[in-house]
C-alpha positions in Angstrom: 6.3 11.7 -14.2 8.9 13.4 -16.3 10.9 11.5 -18.9 13.9 11.1 -16.6 11.8 9.6 -13.7 10.0 7.2 -16.1 13.4 6.0 -17.5 14.8 5.4 -14.0 11.5 3.7 -12.9 11.4 1.3 -16.0 15.2 0.6 -15.7 14.8 -0.3 -12.0 11.9 -2.7 -12.8 13.9 -4.2 -15.7 16.9 -4.9 -13.5 14.8 -6.2 -10.7 12.9 -8.7 -12.9 16.1 -9.7 -14.8 18.0 -10.4 -11.6 15.2 -12.6 -10.1 14.5 -14.3 -13.5 18.1 -15.1 -14.1 18.8 -16.7 -10.7 15.4 -18.4 -10.5 16.1 -20.2 -13.7 19.6 -21.2 -12.5 18.5 -22.6 -9.2 15.4 -24.2 -10.7 17.5 -26.2 -13.1 19.9 -27.1 -10.3 17.0 -28.4 -8.2 15.7 -30.4 -11.2 19.3 -31.8 -11.6 19.5 -30.6 -15.1 22.3 -28.6 -16.7 21.7 -25.0 -18.0 24.5 -23.3 -19.8 25.3 -19.7 -19.0 24.5 -18.7 -22.6 21.0 -20.4 -22.4 20.5 -18.8 -18.9 21.1 -15.3 -20.3 18.9 -16.0 -23.4 15.9 -17.5 -21.5 16.1 -14.6 -19.1 15.9 -12.0 -21.9 12.9 -13.8 -23.4 11.1 -13.8 -20.0 11.8 -10.1 -19.4 10.7 -9.1 -22.9 7.5 -11.1 -22.5 6.7 -9.6 -19.1 7.4 -6.1 -20.3 5.2 -6.6 -23.3 2.3 -7.8 -21.1 2.8 -4.8 -18.7 2.8 -2.4 -21.6 -0.5 -3.8 -23.0 -2.0 -3.7 -19.5 -1.2 -0.1 -18.9 -1.9 1.3 -22.4 -5.2 -0.4 -22.8 -6.3 -0.6 -19.1 -6.7 -4.4 -19.3 -6.7 -5.7 -15.7 -6.3 -9.3 -16.9 -2.9 -8.5 -18.4 -1.9 -6.6 -15.2 -2.8 -9.7 -13.2 -0.7 -12.0 -15.5 2.3 -9.6 -15.1 2.0 -9.4 -11.3 1.5 -13.1 -10.6 4.3 -14.1 -13.0 6.7 -11.8 -11.2 5.6 -13.3 -7.9 6.1 -16.8 -9.1 9.6 -15.9 -10.3 10.5 -14.2 -7.0 9.2 -17.0 -4.7 10.7 -19.7 -6.9 14.1 -18.2 -6.1 13.4 -17.7 -2.4 12.0 -21.2 -1.8 14.6 -22.8 -3.9 17.4 -21.2 -1.9 16.1 -23.0 1.1 15.3 -26.3 -0.7 18.7 -26.6 -2.5 20.8 -27.3 0.6 18.1 -29.5 2.1 18.1 -31.6 -1.1 21.9 -32.0 -0.9 21.6 -33.3 2.7 18.7 -35.6 2.0 19.9 -36.6 -1.5 16.4 -36.3 -3.0 15.8 -36.7 -6.7 15.1 -33.8 -9.1 11.5 -34.9 -9.5 10.9 -34.8 -5.7 12.7 -31.4 -5.4 10.4 -29.9 -8.1 7.3 -31.4 -6.6 8.1 -29.9 -3.2 8.8 -26.5 -4.9 5.5 -26.6 -6.8 3.7 -27.7 -3.6 5.1 -24.9 -1.5 4.4 -22.3 -4.3 0.8 -23.5 -4.4 0.5 -23.3 -0.6 1.9 -19.8 -0.6 -0.7 -18.7 -3.2 -3.6 -20.3 -1.4 -2.7 -18.7 1.9 -1.8 -15.3 0.3 -4.9 -15.0 -1.8 -7.2 -16.1 1.1 -5.6 -13.4 3.3 -6.0 -10.8 0.6 -9.8 -11.1 0.7 -10.0 -10.9 4.5 -10.7 -7.7 6.5 -9.6 -7.2 10.0 -11.0 -4.4 12.3 -8.2 -3.2 14.5 -9.0 -0.9 17.5 -6.3 1.5 18.6 -6.7 4.1 21.4 -5.1 7.5 22.1 -5.6 9.9 24.9 -5.2 13.7 25.4 -6.0 16.4 27.8 -7.1 18.6 24.9 -10.4 16.8 24.4 -13.4 16.6 26.8 -15.2 13.5 25.5 -14.5 10.2 23.7 -14.4 10.1 19.9 -14.8 7.2 17.5 -13.1 7.5 14.2 -12.2 5.1 11.4 -9.0 5.1 9.2 -8.9 3.6 5.7 -5.9 3.7 3.5 -4.6 2.1 0.3 -8.0 0.7 -0.8 -6.8 0.7 -4.4 -10.2 0.5 -6.1 -9.3 -0.7 -9.6 -6.8 -3.2 -8.4 -9.6 -4.2 -6.1 -13.2 -4.3 -7.3 -16.0 -1.9 -6.3 -17.7 -4.9 -4.7 -14.8 -5.3 -2.3 -15.1 -1.7 -1.4 -18.8 -2.3 -0.6 -17.7 -5.0 1.7 -15.3 -2.5 3.4 -18.1 0.1 3.7 -20.4 -2.5 5.3 -17.9 -3.0 8.1 -17.2 0.7 8.4 -20.9 1.4 8.9 -21.1 -1.2 11.6 -18.5 0.8 13.6 -20.7 3.9 13.4 -17.8 6.4 13.3 -18.1 10.1 13.8 -15.7 10.6 10.9 -13.8 8.5 8.4 -10.2 9.3 7.4 -8.8 8.1 4.0 -5.1 8.5 3.7 -4.6 8.1 0.0 -4.4 5.5 -2.7 -8.1 5.2 -2.7 -8.3 4.7 -6.5 -5.6 3.5 -8.8 -7.2 3.0 -12.2 -8.5 5.5 -14.8 -11.6 3.5 -15.7 -13.1 3.8 -12.1 -16.1 6.2 -12.0 -17.8 8.1 -9.2 -20.7 5.6 -9.3 -18.2 2.8 -8.3 -17.7 4.6 -4.9 -21.2 6.1 -4.5 -21.8 3.7 -1.6 -19.9 6.3 0.6 -23.0 8.4 0.7 -24.8 5.6 2.5 -22.6 6.2 5.6 -23.8 8.8 8.0 -20.3 10.1 8.6 -18.2 12.8 7.0 -15.2 11.5 5.0 -11.8 13.3 5.1 -9.6 12.4 2.3 -6.1 13.1 1.0 -4.7 11.9 -2.3 -1.9 9.3 -2.6 0.5 8.7 -5.4 -1.9 6.4 -7.3 -4.7 8.9 -7.6 -2.2 11.2 -9.3 -0.9 8.4 -11.6 -4.6 7.5 -12.5 -5.6 11.2 -12.9 -8.2 10.9 -10.2 -7.0 13.8 -8.0 -8.6 17.0 -9.3 -12.4 17.3 -9.3 -13.2 13.6 -9.4 -14.9 13.5 -6.0 -16.8 16.8 -6.2 -20.2 15.1 -6.5 -20.0 13.2 -3.2 -22.0 14.9 -0.5 -20.2 13.8 2.6 -16.7 13.8 1.1 -14.1 16.4 2.1 -11.0 16.4 -0.1 -8.0 18.4 1.2 -6.4 20.6 -1.4 -2.8 21.8 -1.8 -3.2 24.6 0.7 -3.4 22.1 3.5 -6.9 23.2 4.5 -7.8 22.7 8.2 -11.2 21.4 9.3 -12.4 21.9 12.8 -14.3 19.0 14.4 -16.6 19.7 17.3 -14.6 22.8 18.3 -11.7 20.8 19.9 -10.2 18.7 17.1 -8.4 20.0 14.0 -8.0 17.8 10.9 -5.1 18.7 8.6 -4.5 17.0 5.3 -1.4 16.8 3.2 -2.4 15.9 -0.4 0.2 13.9 -2.3 1.8 15.9 -5.1 5.4 15.1 -4.7 6.9 13.1 -7.7 10.0 12.4 -5.6 8.6 10.4 -2.7 9.8 10.9 0.8 10.9 14.5 0.0 11.6 16.4 3.2 11.4 19.8 1.6 8.0 19.2 0.1 6.5 18.3 3.5 8.2 21.3 5.2 6.5 23.6 2.7 3.1 21.9 3.4 3.7 22.2 7.1 4.4 26.0 6.9 1.1 26.5 5.0 -0.9 24.6 7.6 -3.0 26.4 10.2 -2.4 24.6 13.5 -4.0 25.6 16.8 -1.8 24.2 19.7 -4.8 24.4 22.1 -6.7 21.9 20.0 -6.1 18.2 19.2 -4.4 18.3 15.8 -4.8 15.2 13.5 -2.6 15.1 10.4 -3.5 12.9 7.4 -0.3 12.2 5.4 -0.1 9.4 2.8 3.5 8.6 3.3 5.1 8.2 6.8 7.7 10.8 5.9 9.3 13.8 7.6 8.0 12.4 10.8 10.4 14.1 13.2 9.9 17.5 11.5 6.1 17.2 11.7 6.3 16.1 15.4 7.9 19.5 16.2 4.9 21.4 14.8 2.2 20.7 17.4 0.7 17.7 15.7 -0.9 15.3 18.2 -1.6 12.4 15.9 -0.4 11.6 12.4 -2.1 8.9 10.3 -0.3 7.4 7.3 -0.4 4.4 5.0 1.4 3.8 1.7 3.9 1.1 2.9 1.4 -1.9 3.0 3.8 -3.2 5.6 5.5 -4.8 2.6 2.3 -6.7 1.8 4.2 -9.9 1.3 7.1 -11.3 3.4 10.0 -10.6 2.9 9.3 -7.3 1.1 8.6 -5.6 4.5 12.4 -5.6 4.9 12.9 -3.9 1.6 10.3 -1.3 2.4 12.0 -0.8 5.8 15.1 0.4 4.0 13.1 3.4 2.6 10.7 4.1 5.5 11.8 4.2 9.2 8.2 3.9 10.3 6.7 1.1 8.3 3.8 -0.2 10.4 2.0 0.2 13.7 1.9 2.7 16.5 4.9 4.9 17.3 5.5 7.8 19.7 7.7 10.5 18.2 8.5 13.3 20.6 5.1 14.4 21.8 3.2 13.1 18.7 1.5 9.7 18.2 1.9 8.1 14.8 0.0 5.2 13.3 1.0 3.7 10.0 -1.5 1.2 8.6 -0.7 -1.8 6.5 -3.7 -0.7 4.3 -7.2 -1.7 3.8 -6.6 -3.7 0.6 -3.8 -4.9 -1.6 -2.1 -3.4 -4.6 -1.0 -5.5 -7.6 -1.3 -9.2 -6.8 -4.2 -10.2 -4.6 -1.8 -11.7 -2.1 -1.2 -10.9 1.6 1.5 -13.0 3.2 2.6 -12.1 6.7 0.5 -9.0 6.7 -3.3 -8.2 6.8 -5.9 -5.8 5.4 -7.1 -3.6 8.2 -9.8 -1.2 9.0 -8.6 0.9 11.9 -11.0 2.1 14.6 -9.5 5.0 16.4 -10.8 5.8 19.9 -9.7 9.1 21.3 -10.2 9.4 25.1 -9.8 12.4 27.4 -7.1 12.1 30.0 
């Protein structure tokens, strides 16, 4: 990122955290039936934000995952304190409950949220989806992984993912980016890929670029094909083309960037063309270029309610199957989590793709 983008990014995070911290404190004191002056409200909020930014800086500079976890979970506590309290406050006025009861209910609901969310974050769901085409002559069995975030998630969790992938016996595995998100991850942490008797087709996401794991990091893996910036086309069984758009756009959701990649792609209209694209972006433009199936991730489906509504403001196609002109699109919620190990209202999913002849 350049200096301007870093400044905008950090400013956005600062304002986001400050907003939620300020109003979380205000409504928390109100629930507890205690007074908080505006001056104290501003002062406490500044201390919270400074503390969180200090923790985030230490985590990123020294690659200390423990500090990253403290930062993420603290932010989640602040956000959900506000969201739950907004519901509890009018109820407490109606029922005339005491401050102690209000806070006890708040803490109980926060604890329940974390128990459910953390439990869901460690689960894996295999979801089967089917597509058909008159361009193919037999049935195909593929698997889609996306947003595994090794680093945020342990290599052991990836081994658990790979065990389920191997059970599905796919003819090929597609990985649509954000496979790795920390600099300290080594090739040995993902060597389990070679145990699968399937080729892997991979495109970078934004997190590989941030972690500098996008150039020659994967060269030693035998069955791993990484798409480069020229949008290389791979032909599968003489009737399926696989096209990959590597992520390299520091301004996400940039229509012009995807138009350039599309022009550089070699597409055979007589074959079934599968496009791997990390972001579900430029969908209408891509659908006009003889792509039969586009596979994307990145959105996590918001990962936690109600953030799916915030993500929806940026991406029209946030999760699930869509039909756009003559193209099928599937946007996965991701195979794992990023940041806090919490899934609330969403799921980790391994997608089994069945292609059938018409």
